[in-house]
Biopython code that builds the backbone (N, CA, C, O; Angstrom):
import numpy as np
from Bio.PDB.StructureBuilder import StructureBuilder

atoms = [
    (1, "MET", "N", (261.989, 161.094, 183.711)),
    (1, "MET", "CA", (260.604, 162.089, 183.641)),
    (1, "MET", "C", (260.307, 163.024, 182.769)),
    (1, "MET", "O", (261.261, 163.756, 182.507)),
    (2, "ILE", "N", (259.062, 163.325, 182.081)),
    (2, "ILE", "CA", (258.905, 164.256, 180.957)),
    (2, "ILE", "C", (258.435, 165.530, 182.039)),
    (2, "ILE", "O", (257.908, 165.408, 183.145)),
    (3, "ALA", "N", (258.774, 166.636, 181.395)),
    (3, "ALA", "CA", (257.899, 167.852, 182.022)),
    (3, "ALA", "C", (257.208, 168.389, 180.662)),
    (3, "ALA", "O", (257.628, 167.938, 179.596)),
    (4, "GLN", "N", (256.293, 169.220, 180.663)),
    (4, "GLN", "CA", (256.060, 170.180, 179.534)),
    (4, "GLN", "C", (256.145, 171.647, 180.369)),
    (4, "GLN", "O", (255.540, 171.895, 181.412)),
    (5, "LEU", "N", (256.922, 172.422, 179.744)),
    (5, "LEU", "CA", (257.017, 173.777, 180.851)),
    (5, "LEU", "C", (256.842, 174.792, 179.795)),
    (5, "LEU", "O", (257.463, 174.899, 178.738)),
    (6, "SER", "N", (255.676, 175.678, 180.371)),
    (6, "SER", "CA", (255.872, 176.979, 179.726)),
    (6, "SER", "C", (255.362, 178.165, 180.358)),
    (6, "SER", "O", (254.290, 178.208, 180.961)),
    (7, "VAL", "N", (256.379, 179.395, 180.162)),
    (7, "VAL", "CA", (256.855, 180.481, 180.966)),
    (7, "VAL", "C", (256.155, 181.445, 180.523)),
    (7, "VAL", "O", (256.173, 181.444, 179.292)),
    (8, "HIS", "N", (255.360, 182.516, 181.089)),
    (8, "HIS", "CA", (254.920, 183.534, 180.822)),
    (8, "HIS", "C", (255.367, 185.270, 181.525)),
    (8, "HIS", "O", (255.074, 185.750, 182.620)),
    (9, "PRO", "N", (255.938, 185.695, 180.701)),
    (9, "PRO", "CA", (256.117, 187.464, 181.657)),
    (9, "PRO", "C", (255.004, 187.760, 181.460)),
    (9, "PRO", "O", (254.314, 187.705, 180.442)),
    (10, "ILE", "N", (254.742, 188.196, 182.787)),
    (10, "ILE", "CA", (252.924, 189.092, 182.066)),
    (10, "ILE", "C", (253.127, 190.791, 182.356)),
    (10, "ILE", "O", (253.686, 191.258, 183.349)),
    (11, "GLY", "N", (252.525, 191.581, 181.226)),
    (11, "GLY", "CA", (252.670, 193.024, 181.450)),
    (11, "GLY", "C", (254.072, 192.969, 180.432)),
    (11, "GLY", "O", (254.911, 193.570, 181.104)),
    (12, "GLU", "N", (254.504, 192.692, 179.590)),
    (12, "GLU", "CA", (255.601, 192.932, 179.033)),
    (12, "GLU", "C", (255.415, 193.009, 177.624)),
    (12, "GLU", "O", (256.398, 192.829, 176.905)),
    (13, "GLY", "N", (253.939, 193.328, 176.958)),
    (13, "GLY", "CA", (253.960, 193.256, 175.740)),
    (13, "GLY", "C", (253.559, 192.108, 174.704)),
    (13, "GLY", "O", (253.494, 190.915, 175.001)),
    (14, "THR", "N", (253.369, 192.503, 173.784)),
    (14, "THR", "CA", (252.706, 191.460, 172.753)),
    (14, "THR", "C", (253.643, 190.040, 171.866)),
    (14, "THR", "O", (253.412, 188.937, 171.371)),
    (15, "SER", "N", (254.902, 191.085, 172.127)),
    (15, "SER", "CA", (256.029, 189.941, 171.407)),
    (15, "SER", "C", (257.141, 189.607, 172.557)),
    (15, "SER", "O", (257.818, 190.427, 173.178)),
    (16, "LEU", "N", (257.148, 188.246, 172.671)),
    (16, "LEU", "CA", (257.626, 187.991, 173.917)),
    (16, "LEU", "C", (258.936, 186.762, 173.774)),
    (16, "LEU", "O", (259.264, 185.834, 174.513)),
    (17, "GLY", "N", (259.470, 187.261, 172.467)),
    (17, "GLY", "CA", (260.109, 186.030, 171.787)),
    (17, "GLY", "C", (261.598, 185.949, 172.394)),
    (17, "GLY", "O", (262.275, 184.921, 172.382)),
    (18, "ARG", "N", (262.149, 187.620, 173.113)),
    (18, "ARG", "CA", (263.446, 187.825, 173.536)),
    (18, "ARG", "C", (263.477, 187.157, 175.151)),
    (18, "ARG", "O", (264.576, 186.891, 175.639)),
    (19, "PHE", "N", (262.268, 186.919, 175.903)),
    (19, "PHE", "CA", (262.116, 186.236, 176.942)),
    (19, "PHE", "C", (262.197, 184.518, 176.670)),
    (19, "PHE", "O", (263.173, 183.871, 177.049)),
    (20, "VAL", "N", (260.979, 183.864, 175.929)),
    (20, "VAL", "CA", (261.344, 182.893, 175.515)),
    (20, "VAL", "C", (262.947, 182.471, 174.564)),
    (20, "VAL", "O", (263.509, 181.387, 174.729)),
    (21, "ARG", "N", (263.208, 183.006, 174.087)),
    (21, "ARG", "CA", (264.892, 182.705, 173.426)),
    (21, "ARG", "C", (265.946, 182.643, 175.012)),
    (21, "ARG", "O", (266.684, 181.662, 175.109)),
    (22, "LYS", "N", (265.960, 183.390, 175.840)),
    (22, "LYS", "CA", (266.147, 183.360, 177.173)),
    (22, "LYS", "C", (266.234, 181.733, 177.950)),
    (22, "LYS", "O", (267.121, 181.057, 178.471)),
    (23, "GLY", "N", (264.715, 181.582, 177.666)),
    (23, "GLY", "CA", (264.684, 180.073, 178.844)),
    (23, "GLY", "C", (265.022, 179.389, 177.749)),
    (23, "GLY", "O", (266.198, 179.123, 177.996)),
    (24, "VAL", "N", (264.860, 179.072, 177.039)),
    (24, "VAL", "CA", (265.150, 177.938, 175.837)),
    (24, "VAL", "C", (266.602, 177.691, 175.903)),
    (24, "VAL", "O", (266.948, 176.514, 175.999)),
    (25, "ALA", "N", (267.696, 178.794, 175.862)),
    (25, "ALA", "CA", (268.725, 178.914, 176.311)),
    (25, "ALA", "C", (269.361, 178.339, 177.366)),
    (25, "ALA", "O", (270.372, 177.641, 177.282)),
    (26, "VAL", "N", (268.591, 178.716, 178.672)),
    (26, "VAL", "CA", (269.205, 177.865, 179.853)),
    (26, "VAL", "C", (268.683, 176.381, 180.055)),
    (26, "VAL", "O", (269.039, 175.564, 180.904)),
    (27, "ILE", "N", (267.703, 176.247, 179.003)),
    (27, "ILE", "CA", (266.957, 174.875, 178.889)),
    (27, "ILE", "C", (268.513, 174.031, 177.895)),
    (27, "ILE", "O", (268.986, 172.935, 178.195)),
    (28, "LYS", "N", (268.883, 174.700, 177.036)),
    (28, "LYS", "CA", (269.760, 173.930, 176.464)),
    (28, "LYS", "C", (271.011, 174.003, 176.995)),
    (28, "LYS", "O", (271.835, 173.094, 176.895)),
    (29, "GLU", "N", (271.184, 174.969, 177.517)),
    (29, "GLU", "CA", (272.516, 174.635, 178.282)),
    (29, "GLU", "C", (272.247, 173.723, 179.547)),
    (29, "GLU", "O", (273.371, 173.265, 179.755)),
    (30, "SER", "N", (271.493, 173.245, 180.419)),
    (30, "SER", "CA", (271.220, 171.855, 180.877)),
    (30, "SER", "C", (271.746, 170.996, 180.398)),
    (30, "SER", "O", (272.044, 170.081, 181.166)),
    (31, "GLY", "N", (271.970, 170.903, 179.526)),
    (31, "GLY", "CA", (272.292, 169.523, 178.281)),
    (31, "GLY", "C", (271.083, 168.583, 178.557)),
    (31, "GLY", "O", (271.253, 167.618, 177.811)),
    (32, "TYR", "N", (270.218, 168.450, 179.103)),
    (32, "TYR", "CA", (268.477, 168.102, 179.023)),
    (32, "TYR", "C", (267.976, 167.889, 177.576)),
    (32, "TYR", "O", (268.281, 168.751, 176.752)),
    (33, "LYS", "N", (267.229, 166.816, 177.180)),
    (33, "LYS", "CA", (266.921, 166.842, 176.031)),
    (33, "LYS", "C", (265.632, 167.768, 176.135)),
    (33, "LYS", "O", (264.944, 168.057, 177.114)),
    (34, "TYR", "N", (265.550, 168.084, 174.987)),
    (34, "TYR", "CA", (263.905, 168.926, 174.808)),
    (34, "TYR", "C", (263.770, 169.362, 173.642)),
    (34, "TYR", "O", (264.580, 169.587, 172.743)),
    (35, "ASP", "N", (262.482, 169.482, 173.741)),
    (35, "ASP", "CA", (261.735, 169.815, 172.131)),
    (35, "ASP", "C", (260.940, 171.191, 172.653)),
    (35, "ASP", "O", (260.206, 171.219, 173.641)),
    (36, "VAL", "N", (261.208, 172.209, 171.873)),
    (36, "VAL", "CA", (260.650, 173.803, 171.718)),
    (36, "VAL", "C", (259.128, 173.085, 171.095)),
    (36, "VAL", "O", (259.251, 172.181, 170.269)),
    (37, "GLY", "N", (257.805, 173.494, 171.493)),
    (37, "GLY", "CA", (256.687, 173.556, 170.082)),
    (37, "GLY", "C", (256.256, 174.924, 170.125)),
    (37, "GLY", "O", (257.038, 175.832, 170.407)),
    (38, "GLY", "N", (254.948, 175.126, 169.838)),
    (38, "GLY", "CA", (254.525, 176.419, 169.654)),
    (38, "GLY", "C", (253.985, 177.028, 170.679)),
    (38, "GLY", "O", (253.907, 178.255, 170.746)),
    (39, "MET", "N", (253.506, 176.134, 171.688)),
    (39, "MET", "CA", (253.420, 176.975, 173.074)),
    (39, "MET", "C", (253.769, 176.355, 174.012)),
    (39, "MET", "O", (253.072, 176.757, 174.944)),
    (40, "SER", "N", (254.411, 175.630, 174.345)),
    (40, "SER", "CA", (255.673, 174.949, 175.297)),
    (40, "SER", "C", (256.845, 174.159, 174.625)),
    (40, "SER", "O", (257.058, 173.840, 173.456)),
    (41, "THR", "N", (257.658, 173.923, 176.020)),
    (41, "THR", "CA", (258.592, 173.016, 175.926)),
    (41, "THR", "C", (258.838, 172.057, 176.915)),
    (41, "THR", "O", (258.997, 171.994, 178.134)),
    (42, "SER", "N", (258.801, 171.164, 175.700)),
    (42, "SER", "CA", (259.128, 169.762, 176.441)),
    (42, "SER", "C", (260.811, 169.546, 177.044)),
    (42, "SER", "O", (261.786, 170.081, 176.517)),
    (43, "VAL", "N", (260.865, 168.621, 178.281)),
    (43, "VAL", "CA", (261.896, 168.579, 178.664)),
    (43, "VAL", "C", (262.271, 166.865, 179.212)),
    (43, "VAL", "O", (261.303, 166.226, 179.624)),
    (44, "GLU", "N", (263.298, 166.346, 179.207)),
    (44, "GLU", "CA", (263.366, 165.127, 179.693)),
    (44, "GLU", "C", (264.497, 165.343, 181.076)),
    (44, "GLU", "O", (265.669, 165.662, 180.874)),
    (45, "VAL", "N", (264.106, 165.183, 182.056)),
    (45, "VAL", "CA", (265.027, 165.187, 182.926)),
    (45, "VAL", "C", (264.932, 164.189, 183.988)),
    (45, "VAL", "O", (263.769, 163.811, 184.137)),
    (46, "PRO", "N", (265.956, 163.517, 184.947)),
    (46, "PRO", "CA", (266.207, 162.580, 185.963)),
    (46, "PRO", "C", (265.168, 162.118, 187.064)),
    (46, "PRO", "O", (264.925, 161.018, 187.560)),
    (47, "ASP", "N", (264.564, 163.595, 187.284)),
    (47, "ASP", "CA", (264.169, 163.697, 188.584)),
    (47, "ASP", "C", (263.268, 164.535, 188.710)),
    (47, "ASP", "O", (262.710, 165.037, 187.735)),
    (48, "LEU", "N", (262.948, 164.852, 190.062)),
    (48, "LEU", "CA", (261.922, 165.945, 190.453)),
    (48, "LEU", "C", (263.195, 167.396, 191.053)),
    (48, "LEU", "O", (262.908, 168.592, 191.000)),
    (49, "ASP", "N", (264.143, 167.001, 191.420)),
    (49, "ASP", "CA", (264.897, 167.651, 191.784)),
    (49, "ASP", "C", (265.322, 168.475, 190.436)),
    (49, "ASP", "O", (265.086, 169.668, 190.245)),
    (50, "ALA", "N", (265.797, 167.850, 189.805)),
    (50, "ALA", "CA", (266.441, 168.286, 188.557)),
    (50, "ALA", "C", (265.603, 169.411, 187.886)),
    (50, "ALA", "O", (266.073, 170.521, 187.634)),
    (51, "LEU", "N", (264.137, 168.984, 187.577)),
    (51, "LEU", "CA", (263.139, 169.820, 187.238)),
    (51, "LEU", "C", (263.327, 170.839, 187.993)),
    (51, "LEU", "O", (264.279, 171.506, 187.587)),
    (52, "PHE", "N", (262.799, 171.288, 188.987)),
    (52, "PHE", "CA", (262.948, 172.283, 189.714)),
    (52, "PHE", "C", (263.476, 173.092, 189.883)),
    (52, "PHE", "O", (262.978, 174.214, 189.975)),
    (53, "GLU", "N", (264.915, 172.786, 190.010)),
    (53, "GLU", "CA", (266.171, 173.573, 189.539)),
    (53, "GLU", "C", (266.020, 174.110, 188.287)),
    (53, "GLU", "O", (265.725, 175.301, 188.380)),
    (54, "LEU", "N", (266.113, 173.667, 186.970)),
    (54, "LEU", "CA", (265.766, 174.042, 186.213)),
    (54, "LEU", "C", (264.540, 175.031, 186.005)),
    (54, "LEU", "O", (264.813, 176.165, 185.611)),
    (55, "VAL", "N", (263.391, 174.743, 186.206)),
    (55, "VAL", "CA", (262.124, 175.196, 186.280)),
    (55, "VAL", "C", (262.636, 176.719, 187.101)),
    (55, "VAL", "O", (261.763, 177.576, 187.240)),
    (56, "LYS", "N", (263.637, 176.926, 187.471)),
    (56, "LYS", "CA", (263.910, 178.240, 188.698)),
    (56, "LYS", "C", (264.937, 178.797, 188.139)),
    (56, "LYS", "O", (265.437, 179.859, 188.508)),
    (57, "ALA", "N", (265.305, 178.124, 187.232)),
    (57, "ALA", "CA", (266.590, 178.671, 186.439)),
    (57, "ALA", "C", (266.034, 179.405, 185.065)),
    (57, "ALA", "O", (266.667, 180.408, 184.732)),
    (58, "VAL", "N", (265.031, 179.053, 184.313)),
    (58, "VAL", "CA", (264.575, 179.566, 183.389)),
    (58, "VAL", "C", (263.530, 180.644, 184.220)),
    (58, "VAL", "O", (263.230, 181.645, 183.570)),
    (59, "HIS", "N", (263.015, 180.545, 185.441)),
    (59, "HIS", "CA", (261.841, 181.735, 185.630)),
    (59, "HIS", "C", (263.218, 182.927, 185.848)),
    (59, "HIS", "O", (263.065, 184.071, 185.421)),
    (60, "ALA", "N", (264.313, 182.586, 186.429)),
    (60, "ALA", "CA", (265.578, 183.673, 186.914)),
    (60, "ALA", "C", (265.617, 184.202, 185.647)),
    (60, "ALA", "O", (265.293, 185.339, 185.303)),
    (61, "ALA", "N", (266.218, 182.905, 184.684)),
    (61, "ALA", "CA", (266.025, 184.464, 183.065)),
    (61, "ALA", "C", (265.444, 185.039, 182.355)),
    (61, "ALA", "O", (265.795, 185.789, 181.444)),
    (62, "HIS", "N", (263.924, 184.555, 182.921)),
    (62, "HIS", "CA", (262.905, 185.668, 182.756)),
    (62, "HIS", "C", (263.237, 187.304, 183.614)),
    (62, "HIS", "O", (263.664, 188.430, 183.358)),
    (63, "VAL", "N", (262.797, 186.636, 184.556)),
    (63, "VAL", "CA", (263.505, 188.186, 185.543)),
    (63, "VAL", "C", (264.245, 188.774, 185.509)),
    (63, "VAL", "O", (264.252, 189.979, 185.764)),
    (64, "GLY", "N", (265.465, 187.824, 185.043)),
    (64, "GLY", "CA", (266.904, 188.890, 184.338)),
    (64, "GLY", "C", (266.894, 189.538, 183.104)),
    (64, "GLY", "O", (267.721, 190.382, 182.759)),
    (65, "GLU", "N", (265.563, 188.975, 182.168)),
    (65, "GLU", "CA", (265.319, 190.054, 181.339)),
    (65, "GLU", "C", (264.620, 190.655, 181.853)),
    (65, "GLU", "O", (263.600, 190.117, 181.421)),
    (66, "GLY", "N", (264.262, 191.438, 182.512)),
    (66, "GLY", "CA", (263.404, 192.625, 182.904)),
    (66, "GLY", "C", (261.684, 192.279, 183.078)),
    (66, "GLY", "O", (260.930, 193.238, 182.909)),
    (67, "ALA", "N", (261.130, 191.060, 183.378)),
    (67, "ALA", "CA", (260.141, 190.314, 183.702)),
    (67, "ALA", "C", (259.738, 190.774, 185.199)),
    (67, "ALA", "O", (260.184, 190.271, 186.230)),
    (68, "GLN", "N", (259.026, 191.581, 185.131)),
    (68, "GLN", "CA", (258.403, 192.305, 186.859)),
    (68, "GLN", "C", (256.675, 191.430, 187.298)),
    (68, "GLN", "O", (255.890, 191.704, 188.206)),
    (69, "ARG", "N", (256.584, 190.211, 186.084)),
    (69, "ARG", "CA", (255.922, 189.135, 186.489)),
    (69, "ARG", "C", (255.766, 187.987, 186.099)),
    (69, "ARG", "O", (254.974, 187.869, 185.164)),
    (70, "VAL", "N", (256.373, 186.816, 186.583)),
    (70, "VAL", "CA", (256.165, 185.620, 185.220)),
    (70, "VAL", "C", (254.903, 184.457, 185.773)),
    (70, "VAL", "O", (254.839, 184.227, 186.981)),
    (71, "VAL", "N", (254.311, 184.034, 185.185)),
    (71, "VAL", "CA", (253.796, 182.719, 185.605)),
    (71, "VAL", "C", (254.211, 181.507, 184.750)),
    (71, "VAL", "O", (254.768, 181.535, 183.653)),
    (72, "VAL", "N", (253.828, 180.435, 185.474)),
    (72, "VAL", "CA", (254.618, 178.939, 185.278)),
    (72, "VAL", "C", (253.853, 178.283, 184.917)),
    (72, "VAL", "O", (252.876, 178.139, 185.652)),
    (73, "ASP", "N", (253.889, 177.530, 183.580)),
    (73, "ASP", "CA", (252.731, 176.026, 183.777)),
    (73, "ASP", "C", (253.427, 175.081, 183.254)),
    (73, "ASP", "O", (253.877, 174.907, 182.122)),
    (74, "LEU", "N", (253.472, 174.371, 184.407)),
    (74, "LEU", "CA", (253.847, 173.111, 184.536)),
    (74, "LEU", "C", (253.142, 171.448, 184.298)),
    (74, "LEU", "O", (252.410, 170.985, 185.173)),
    (75, "LYS", "N", (253.452, 170.673, 183.063)),
    (75, "LYS", "CA", (252.969, 169.166, 183.498)),
    (75, "LYS", "C", (254.185, 168.616, 183.564)),
    (75, "LYS", "O", (255.132, 168.676, 182.780)),
    (76, "ILE", "N", (253.986, 167.808, 185.093)),
    (76, "ILE", "CA", (254.586, 166.283, 185.027)),
    (76, "ILE", "C", (254.416, 165.126, 184.480)),
    (76, "ILE", "O", (253.589, 164.486, 185.129)),
    (77, "ASP", "N", (254.824, 164.545, 183.567)),
    (77, "ASP", "CA", (254.782, 162.881, 183.258)),
    (77, "ASP", "C", (255.691, 162.048, 184.413)),
    (77, "ASP", "O", (256.883, 162.186, 184.138)),
    (78, "ASP", "N", (255.587, 161.623, 185.037)),
    (78, "ASP", "CA", (256.524, 160.779, 185.618)),
    (78, "ASP", "C", (256.307, 159.337, 186.256)),
    (78, "ASP", "O", (256.074, 158.950, 187.401)),
    (79, "ARG", "N", (256.502, 158.636, 184.890)),
    (79, "ARG", "CA", (256.020, 157.315, 184.275)),
    (79, "ARG", "C", (257.054, 156.148, 185.130)),
    (79, "ARG", "O", (258.274, 156.135, 185.298)),
    (80, "ARG", "N", (256.210, 155.419, 185.468)),
    (80, "ARG", "CA", (257.120, 154.070, 186.336)),
    (80, "ARG", "C", (257.456, 152.892, 186.433)),
    (80, "ARG", "O", (258.292, 152.291, 187.108)),
    (81, "ASP", "N", (256.314, 152.466, 185.279)),
    (81, "ASP", "CA", (255.911, 151.532, 184.692)),
    (81, "ASP", "C", (256.894, 150.980, 183.526)),
    (81, "ASP", "O", (257.154, 149.797, 183.303)),
    (82, "LYS", "N", (257.459, 152.308, 182.723)),
    (82, "LYS", "CA", (258.559, 151.947, 181.590)),
    (82, "LYS", "C", (259.224, 153.089, 181.658)),
    (82, "LYS", "O", (258.916, 154.007, 182.418)),
    (83, "GLN", "N", (260.321, 153.104, 180.748)),
    (83, "GLN", "CA", (260.888, 154.406, 180.087)),
    (83, "GLN", "C", (260.348, 154.998, 179.231)),
    (83, "GLN", "O", (260.170, 154.339, 178.207)),
    (84, "ALA", "N", (259.930, 156.206, 179.222)),
    (84, "ALA", "CA", (259.123, 157.061, 178.443)),
    (84, "ALA", "C", (259.806, 158.574, 178.203)),
    (84, "ALA", "O", (259.955, 159.440, 179.065)),
    (85, "THR", "N", (260.217, 158.655, 176.650)),
    (85, "THR", "CA", (260.884, 160.010, 176.109)),
    (85, "THR", "C", (259.989, 160.989, 175.444)),
    (85, "THR", "O", (258.849, 160.769, 175.035)),
    (86, "ILE", "N", (260.479, 161.805, 175.404)),
    (86, "ILE", "CA", (259.870, 162.440, 174.171)),
    (86, "ILE", "C", (259.390, 162.099, 172.917)),
    (86, "ILE", "O", (258.256, 162.331, 172.498)),
    (87, "GLU", "N", (260.456, 161.440, 172.228)),
    (87, "GLU", "CA", (260.107, 160.997, 171.391)),
    (87, "GLU", "C", (258.997, 159.562, 171.097)),
    (87, "GLU", "O", (258.448, 159.136, 170.081)),
    (88, "SER", "N", (259.011, 159.175, 172.352)),
    (88, "SER", "CA", (258.512, 157.996, 172.505)),
    (88, "SER", "C", (256.972, 158.075, 173.074)),
    (88, "SER", "O", (256.261, 157.088, 173.264)),
    (89, "LYS", "N", (256.622, 159.350, 173.294)),
    (89, "LYS", "CA", (255.111, 159.893, 173.673)),
    (89, "LYS", "C", (254.697, 160.944, 172.244)),
    (89, "LYS", "O", (253.552, 161.368, 172.091)),
    (90, "LYS", "N", (255.769, 161.240, 171.328)),
    (90, "LYS", "CA", (255.403, 161.449, 170.126)),
    (90, "LYS", "C", (254.681, 160.005, 169.169)),
    (90, "LYS", "O", (253.547, 159.924, 168.696)),
    (91, "MET", "N", (255.676, 159.107, 169.128)),
    (91, "MET", "CA", (255.276, 157.915, 168.145)),
    (91, "MET", "C", (254.097, 157.783, 168.782)),
    (91, "MET", "O", (253.143, 157.991, 168.032)),
    (92, "SER", "N", (253.748, 157.451, 170.145)),
    (92, "SER", "CA", (252.528, 156.511, 170.575)),
    (92, "SER", "C", (251.501, 157.341, 170.212)),
    (92, "SER", "O", (250.412, 156.798, 170.027)),
    (93, "ALA", "N", (251.606, 158.854, 170.025)),
    (93, "ALA", "CA", (250.241, 159.568, 169.671)),
    (93, "ALA", "C", (249.840, 159.574, 168.277)),
    (93, "ALA", "O", (248.680, 159.750, 167.904)),
    (94, "THR", "N", (250.895, 159.364, 167.475)),
    (94, "THR", "CA", (250.766, 159.196, 166.105)),
    (94, "THR", "C", (250.892, 158.240, 164.989)),
    (94, "THR", "O", (250.806, 158.500, 163.789)),
    (95, "LYS", "N", (251.147, 156.884, 165.650)),
    (95, "LYS", "CA", (251.180, 156.094, 164.935)),
    (95, "LYS", "C", (249.960, 155.420, 165.094)),
    (95, "LYS", "O", (249.269, 155.380, 166.112)),
    (96, "PRO", "N", (249.692, 154.751, 163.707)),
    (96, "PRO", "CA", (248.278, 154.170, 163.205)),
    (96, "PRO", "C", (247.441, 153.029, 164.339)),
    (96, "PRO", "O", (246.354, 152.539, 164.031)),
]
sb = StructureBuilder()
sb.init_structure("model")
sb.init_model(0)
sb.init_chain("A")
sb.init_seg("    ")
for serial, (resi, resn, name, xyz) in enumerate(atoms, 1):
    if name == "N":
        sb.init_residue(resn, " ", resi, " ")
    sb.init_atom(name, np.array(xyz, "f"), 0.0, 1.0, " ", f" {name:<3s}", serial, name[0])
structure = sb.get_structure()
């Protein structure tokens, strides 16, 4: 299962790097494969339970950093017909 996660603390100014770094650290510590993009982070997880636990942990990291309001954007690609990875999705989108 692949998910795209973007977490936004609201009302914390224009520079949000410290929040992003906290969230990425949580994802890194999870051991799941991930890819940080300019607007979101993609992550490979085994199932919905693992994904929601990870989202909860990232959310908690933002709150722990002082955010008073947090918005979470989440997209889930639960492909059942074949194995999909972040890398295979990139290759599919960029091959000629």
